[in-house]
C-alpha positions, 0 to 999 in steps of 0.5 A, a space after each residue: 186193406 188191399 191184399 198184396 201177393 208176390 213170389 220170391 225166388 231165392 238161391 239156397 246159398 243166397 238164403 244162408 247169407 241173408 241178414 236177420 233184418 231180411 227175415 224181420 222184413 218178411 215178418 213185417 210184410 206178412 203182418 201188414 197183409 202182404 203174402 209172400 210165397 218162397 221158392 228156393 234153390 240149393 245148388 251149392 249144397 247139392 254139389 257139396 253133398 254129392 261130393 261127400 257121397 262120391 257121386 259125380 255130377 256135371 252140368 249141361 247148359 247150366 242144368 245139372 245132369 240128374 240120374 237116380 242117385 243124383 235125384 235122391 240127393 237133390 230131393 234130400 238136400 232141397 226138400 230136407 235140409 235147405 227147405 227146413 233151414 229156411 222155415 226154421 229161420 223164418 219162424 225164429 224171426 217171428 213169422 209163420 212158414 210151412 215147408 213143401 216140396 213140389 211132390 206134396 199134393 202134386 204141387 209142381 207137376 212136371 214132364 221130362 225136358 226136351 233133351 232128357 236123353 242127354 240130361 236125365 230126370 230134369 223137368 219142365 213144369 206142366 202145372 202148379 196146384 195153386 189152390 194148395 198154395 192159396 190154402 197155406 196162405 189162407 191159414 197165415 203161413 208163408 209157403 216155402 217150396 222146394 223145386 222137385 216136380 212129379 208126374 202122374 206116374 210118380 216119377 220125380 224131376 229136378 227143376 231149375 228153381 228160377 223156372 219153378 218160381 216163374 211157373 208158381 208166379 204165373 199159376 198164382 196170377 201174381 203181378 210181381 216175382 222177386 228174384 233175390 240174389 247176391 248181386 244188386 241187379 242186371 249190370 250194364 257197362 256204361 262209359 267203362 263203369 258197371 251200373 245197375 240197369 233200373 228197367 230191362 225189357 225182353 228185347 234189351 235182355 236178349 241183346 245183352 245175352 247175345 253180346 255176352 253182358 248177361 252170362 253164366 248163372 244170370 242167364 236162367 234167371 232172366 230166361 225164367 223172368 221172360 217166360 213168366 212175364 209173357 204169361 200173367 206176371 207183370 214184372 220181375 225184379 232182380 235184387 240183392 238180399 243184402 241191401 237194407 230194406 230191399 223187400 219192402 222197397 221192391 214190393 211197395 216203392 220200387 227203385 231198387 234192383 232191376 225191373 224186367 218188363 215186357 216192353 218199356 212203358 215209355 214206348 207204349 
């Protein structure tokens, strides 16, 4: 049996809304020798908890401004509540999962982003402890990773989940990253109708960002996709988690969501 591995990025709010059939699929894939790695976000839950605690939060270019107080909440929500919710859901549906944050075993090493003076403790990934993830998979567990980074001095960093997933995929050397969202893929307007783009190249995406067709929360997703397919990852697939059988189709068959590739195969 050929071992297939993939990294799946999922937003915390998307995961909460996923049907049980999605987790059944995850179990079936694991039973047939496919090895998934999950990296998750949790933005809405972080905002909600900050609001309850009366801690103000703001965003700079789509990234949350992170001081000490915000960082404590980010870690509490991501590595605590959301991470364990996902592990619980996977286990309830009969698969085996192990929750980790990027702090554990120096799993995600990070440094401050270039505009740290403006944005605080937000990190760029410098290294990933791929051997630790491999070890968890060898034991038969699905690694579930919260995107908190750490540096050599023990400073923690808030890392965008799309960026973290891309770095994990690149360092593991997987061929495919699957981004599970609440939309069926990248939408393009054709003859006045919005349609899912089956394949998009780096060039296509840059043009769509420039024209405003890709906007808002989709921008960090496609930017992270571009970054990791310029490394060792061959393709990134953006799919809706609510579509029946979406994971199996994305892993085994194709023809679902939007595939982001370096360049169009037909032009090669």
